[in-house]
C-alpha positions as CSV (number, residue, x, y, z in Angstrom):
1,M,0.0,0.0,0.0
2,K,1.5,3.4,-0.9
3,V,0.8,6.4,1.6
4,K,1.5,10.0,0.6
5,V,4.1,11.5,3.0
6,I,5.8,14.9,3.4
7,N,9.0,14.9,5.2
8,R,10.1,18.5,6.4
9,S,12.7,16.9,8.9
10,A,16.5,16.2,8.0
11,N,15.9,12.6,8.8
12,D,15.3,9.7,6.4
13,L,11.8,8.6,5.9
14,P,10.6,5.8,8.6
15,R,11.2,2.3,7.4
16,Y,11.0,-1.3,8.5
17,E,14.0,-2.5,10.1
18,T,13.4,-6.1,9.4
19,P,11.5,-8.0,6.8
20,L,8.6,-9.0,9.4
21,S,8.6,-5.7,11.1
22,A,5.1,-4.4,12.0
23,G,6.4,-1.0,12.9
24,M,8.7,1.7,11.6
25,D,11.0,3.8,13.6
26,V,10.0,7.4,14.0
27,R,12.9,10.0,14.7
28,A,13.0,13.4,16.6
29,D,13.2,16.5,14.3
30,L,15.0,18.6,16.6
31,S,17.5,21.3,16.1
32,E,19.3,20.9,19.3
33,P,18.9,18.2,22.2
34,I,16.2,18.4,24.8
35,I,17.0,17.5,28.4
36,L,14.1,15.5,29.7
37,K,14.1,15.5,33.7
38,P,12.7,12.8,35.7
39,L,8.8,12.6,35.4
40,E,9.2,15.4,32.8
41,R,7.2,15.1,29.4
42,T,7.5,17.0,26.2
43,L,6.1,17.1,22.8
44,V,8.5,16.1,20.1
45,P,8.1,17.0,16.5
46,T,8.7,14.5,13.7
47,G,8.6,16.7,10.6
48,L,6.4,14.0,9.1
49,Y,2.8,14.6,7.5
50,V,0.8,11.6,6.0
51,E,-2.2,11.0,4.1
52,L,-3.5,7.7,5.1
53,P,-6.2,6.0,3.0
54,E,-9.7,5.8,4.1
55,G,-10.2,2.8,6.8
56,Y,-6.7,3.2,8.2
57,E,-5.1,4.6,11.0
58,M,-1.6,5.1,12.1
59,Q,-0.7,4.3,15.9
60,I,2.5,5.8,17.6
61,R,3.8,3.5,20.3
62,P,6.8,3.4,22.6
63,R,10.2,1.8,21.6
64,S,10.8,-1.1,24.1
65,G,14.7,-0.3,24.1
66,L,14.1,3.2,25.3
67,A,11.6,2.0,27.8
68,I,13.8,-0.7,29.4
69,K,17.1,1.0,29.1
70,H,16.3,4.7,30.0
71,G,12.4,4.5,31.3
72,L,11.3,6.8,28.3
73,T,7.8,5.9,27.1
74,L,4.8,7.7,25.4
75,L,1.8,9.1,26.9
76,N,-1.6,8.7,25.1
77,T,-0.3,5.3,23.8
78,P,-1.1,4.3,21.3
79,G,-1.4,7.7,19.8
80,T,-4.1,7.4,16.9
81,I,-3.3,9.4,13.7
82,D,-6.6,9.3,11.9
83,A,-7.0,9.4,8.1
84,D,-8.3,12.9,7.9
85,Y,-5.5,14.4,9.9
86,R,-2.9,16.4,7.9
87,G,-1.0,18.1,10.5
88,E,2.7,17.1,11.7
89,I,3.0,13.9,13.6
90,K,4.3,14.8,17.0
91,V,5.0,12.5,20.1
92,I,4.6,12.8,23.7
93,V,7.6,11.5,25.3
94,A,7.8,11.0,29.2
95,N,10.8,10.1,31.4
96,L,9.7,7.9,33.9
97,S,13.2,7.0,35.4
98,S,14.9,8.7,38.2
99,E,17.8,10.1,35.9
100,A,17.6,12.9,33.3
101,Y,17.7,11.9,29.7
102,E,19.3,13.8,26.7
103,L,17.0,13.5,23.6
104,K,19.0,14.1,20.6
105,P,18.2,15.3,16.9
106,G,17.4,12.3,14.8
107,E,17.2,10.0,17.7
108,R,14.6,7.1,17.1
109,I,11.9,8.0,19.8
110,A,8.8,5.9,18.9
111,Q,7.5,3.4,16.3
112,M,4.4,3.9,14.0
113,V,2.3,1.0,13.0
114,V,-0.5,1.5,10.1
115,S,-3.7,-0.6,10.6
116,Q,-6.9,-1.1,8.9
117,F,-10.0,-0.6,11.0
118,T,-13.7,-0.9,11.1
119,Q,-16.3,1.5,12.2
120,V,-19.1,0.2,14.2
121,E,-22.8,1.2,14.2
122,W,-24.4,1.0,17.6
123,E,-27.5,-1.4,18.2
124,P,-29.1,-0.3,21.5
125,A,-30.2,-3.4,23.4
126,E,-31.7,-4.2,26.6
127,E,-29.6,-7.4,27.3
128,L,-26.5,-9.0,25.8
129,S,-26.2,-12.7,25.1
130,Q,-24.5,-15.0,27.7
131,T,-21.1,-16.4,27.7
132,E,-19.0,-18.5,30.1
133,R,-16.9,-15.6,31.3
134,G,-20.1,-13.3,31.9
135,T,-19.2,-10.2,33.9
136,G,-15.8,-11.4,35.1
137,G,-13.4,-8.7,34.8
138,F,-9.8,-7.9,35.9
139,G,-8.2,-11.1,37.6
140,H,-11.2,-13.2,37.4
141,T,-9.4,-16.2,36.6
142,G,-7.3,-16.2,39.7
143,K,-4.0,-16.1,37.3
């Protein structure tokens, strides 16, 4: 599937790093480093603008390496880019560690996954069909 993209950053376009990758790494479009203090968050530009086909969304997700090594994650995860959005893709990065982190220009900060979706039409009802699970919620299996 081809997707129109405008790249106003100095970085290469996101790409799949392995043949079976679901996500593409997204890089920070910064002119200088940002120091992210513990428990601080910031909005990081990517310089990317996309035109997704109708029926598709783009999800912005954390990178596992940044999470385990440095305590960095994304807020509002996964972030959803709708097919009718034409603004710059930006990423909310949060530092959950106890140490400051220097976010560098061009650093891989997130991954993006493009997925097809279905919109639902609500059908009001008075009751739902019965299942074995029923209303069992969090931890209901005892595991």
